[in-house]
C-alpha positions, 0 to 999 in steps of 0.5 A, a space after each residue: 500500500 502507499 505510505 501515509 506520511 504525517 508532517 509534524 510542525 512545531 509551534 513556537 511561543 515567544 514570551 517575556 523576551 526583548 530579543 528580536 526573532 533574528 537573534 533567537 536560535 533556530 531549531 531543526 524541524 523534527 523528522 516527519 513521522 512515517 506511518 506504514 499501513 499494515 495492509 497490502 495487496 498482491 494481484 496478477 494474471 497469466 496466459 498459458 498454453 495449458 493449465 497443468 495441475 500437479 502433472 494433469 491438464 485441466 484445460 484439455 491441452 488447450 490455452 487457459 487464463 488465470 487471475 488472482 487477488 490476495 489481501 495481506 495483513 502484516 502483523 509484524 515484519 515476521 508474521 503475515 496473514 492473507 486471504 485470497 482467491 484465484 480464477 482459472 479457465 478450465 475444460 473438465 468433464 463436469 463442464 464447470 464455468 471455471 475453477 475458483 480457488 479460495 484460500 487463506 493462511 499465515 506466513 512466518 519469516 525467520 531470516 531466509 526461511 519462510 513457513 506458509 500454513 493455510 487451507 484452500 477450497 476448490 470450487 467448480 461452479 455450475 457443474 453438469 453431471 454426465 451419467 446415464 446411471 443416475 436418474 435425473 442426471 441432465 446429461 448422458 454418459 460420454 460416448 467413450 463410457 466415462 461418467 461423472 459425479 454430480 459435483 467435484 468441489 473439495 478442500 485441502 490444508 497445506 504447509 509450504 517451507 521455502 529456504 533461500 540458501 544463497 541470497 538472491 541466488 539459490 532457494 529450495 522448498 518443500 510442500 505438503 497438501 492434504 485433502 480428506 475427500 479428493 474431488 468429492 470421491 471419498 478418497 484422501 489425497 496427499 501431495 508432497 513435493 520438493 522444489 529448487 530455483 537457481 537465479 542467474 545473473 541478469 543481462 541487457 539485451 538492448 532491444 526495444 524497451 527491455 533494459 534488463 532481463 532477469 532469469 532463473 531455472 527451477 524444478 519440482 518433483 512431487 508425489 501424489 498418494 490417493 486413497 480409495 474412492 467410494 462406489 458410485 453408479 456409472 463412475 466406480 462400480 465398487 470402492 476403487 483404489 486410486 493410483 498413486 503417481 509421481 510428477 515433475 517439471 523443470 523450466 526456465 523463466 525470464 523476468 522483466 519488471 512485473 512480467 515473467 515468461 515461463 517455459 516449462 516441461 511437465 510429465 508424470 509416470 501415470 499410464 494412459 489408462 490410470 490417467 483416464 481413471 483419475 480424470 474421466 477425460 471425455 476425449 479419452 480413446 480406446 487402444 487396440 485392446 479396448 483399454 480407454 486411455 487419456 493423454 491429459 497426464 503425459 509429457 507436455 511443454 507449456 509456455 506461460 506469460 505472467 504478471 504479478 504485482 504487490 501494491 506496496 512495491 509497485 503502486 508507489 
């Protein structure tokens, strides 16, 4: 937020003196009192060639956009509270109008270490069920045999730890997310990952308005453990153990002022059949053996152009 500055002006009272004003000692004015608001605001948006969530496409391998807004309250220099929402364009089996993430928590900073603890709710507004086995479902099962639940909203709690090992150069992190009812299937979901980021020296391309470009390479290695989904007509004939999987990504990003161009490779170890089991992909197709498989979890390259601003830093 912009700083609020209060100037304190001292009033001088003259009494019982024959001295003229020019003979009086001149006192220095007191320094202005600077009052910094504890409130702050972060916001941004991105345009992506694909929206990938933990290794799985959420936009049917097509372009997506997102925007977020995060209100922050700095209790002190080491403790921050926040509440935020983020909106994503998605193409999912239940045809929601969007994915809306509502989240909040607290960040604790101690030197180069930051701990972030919070919770998030994933809301998919106006979902439409495709399921011929459910009386009253608005849409039939997809032609490839995939059916959907009535709604897939869910919530999870998380903890994220970041450590700047070498200031402005090298950082590592660890993340844990837990959902007791992943995608409303009845199965738990536990995702854990480690990250690393190495910032390289900036350079000056001397092209147009790009005076100085920063850049870094980063990557993430994660594992998703999923529990047993409840039986549901048309979706799971019986209670079904969902497949665990490993996912990873690595890429390079270029930064200029508040903009970031991220070029990244994603992959998982899921088979196409297990990918279809987890996603219910309407476009999944059967192979020669009649096994329906999805490409939403296979290797892909994604380009993303992002804009991130913090009011106290960028709106002075």
